[in-house]
C-alpha positions in Angstrom: -120.6 -211.7 17.9 -119.8 -215.4 18.3 -119.5 -215.7 14.5 -117.3 -212.7 14.3 -114.9 -214.1 16.9 -115.2 -217.8 15.8 -111.6 -219.2 15.9 -112.1 -220.9 12.5 -114.3 -218.7 10.4 -114.4 -215.4 12.3 -113.1 -212.0 11.3 -109.3 -211.7 11.9 -109.6 -208.2 13.3 -112.4 -209.1 15.7 -110.7 -212.3 16.9 -107.5 -210.4 17.9 -109.3 -207.7 20.0 -109.1 -207.5 23.8 -110.8 -205.5 26.4 -108.0 -202.9 26.3 -107.9 -202.8 22.5 -111.5 -201.9 22.0 -111.8 -199.5 25.0 -110.9 -196.5 22.8 -113.7 -197.4 20.4 -116.1 -197.5 23.3 -115.1 -194.0 24.2 -115.4 -192.9 20.5 -118.9 -194.3 20.2 -119.9 -192.6 23.5 -118.8 -189.2 22.1 -120.7 -189.9 18.9 -123.9 -190.6 21.0 -123.3 -187.3 22.9 -122.8 -185.5 19.6 -126.1 -186.8 18.1 -127.9 -185.8 21.3 -126.4 -182.3 21.1 -127.5 -182.0 17.5 -130.9 -183.4 18.3 -130.4 -185.8 15.4 -132.5 -188.7 16.6 -132.0 -190.7 13.4 -128.2 -190.6 13.9 -128.7 -191.2 17.7 -130.5 -194.5 16.9 -127.5 -195.7 14.9 -125.0 -194.4 17.4 -126.8 -196.2 20.3 -126.6 -199.3 18.2 -122.9 -198.9 17.9 -122.5 -198.4 21.6 -124.6 -201.5 22.3 -122.3 -203.4 19.9 -119.5 -202.4 22.2 -121.3 -204.0 25.2 -122.0 -207.1 23.1 -118.3 -207.3 22.2 -117.2 -207.0 25.8 -119.8 -209.6 26.8 -118.6 -212.1 24.2 -114.9 -211.7 25.3 -115.9 -212.1 28.9 -118.0 -215.2 28.1 -115.0 -216.7 26.2 -112.9 -216.3 29.4 -115.7 -217.8 31.6 -116.3 -214.5 33.4 -119.8 -213.4 32.6 -122.1 -213.1 29.6 -124.7 -210.7 28.1 -127.5 -212.2 30.3 -125.3 -211.5 33.4 -125.0 -207.9 32.3 -128.7 -207.5 31.9 -129.3 -209.1 35.3 -126.8 -206.7 36.9 -128.5 -203.6 35.5 -131.9 -204.9 36.5 -130.7 -205.5 40.0 -129.1 -202.1 40.2 -132.3 -200.4 39.0 -134.2 -202.1 41.7 -131.7 -201.1 44.4 -131.6 -197.5 43.2 -135.4 -197.2 42.9 -136.8 -199.1 45.9 -139.7 -196.6 46.0 -140.8 -198.0 42.6 -139.9 -201.6 42.8 -140.7 -202.3 46.4 -144.3 -201.4 45.8 -144.5 -203.8 42.9 -143.2 -206.6 45.1 -145.7 -205.8 47.9 -148.6 -205.8 45.5 
């Protein structure tokens, strides 16, 4: 994603995107994931989940460029959330 948005050599389309401009694509990719699930097409689902993950990576890159957060911060946030929402699982692991 850094290469796609590189000011000198990146893709012109990717470089001009904003959080707001790619939001509709995120929704479109979400619907494509749901459609693949409904059709039980797991080969297609694999690709659609990749497209959805690409959206997350795109947002993370733009946020990093603005000094807000990066992909690692997103991963840490979901990890923390899972621990908070599942203390019955993770608390035992911490207790030994």
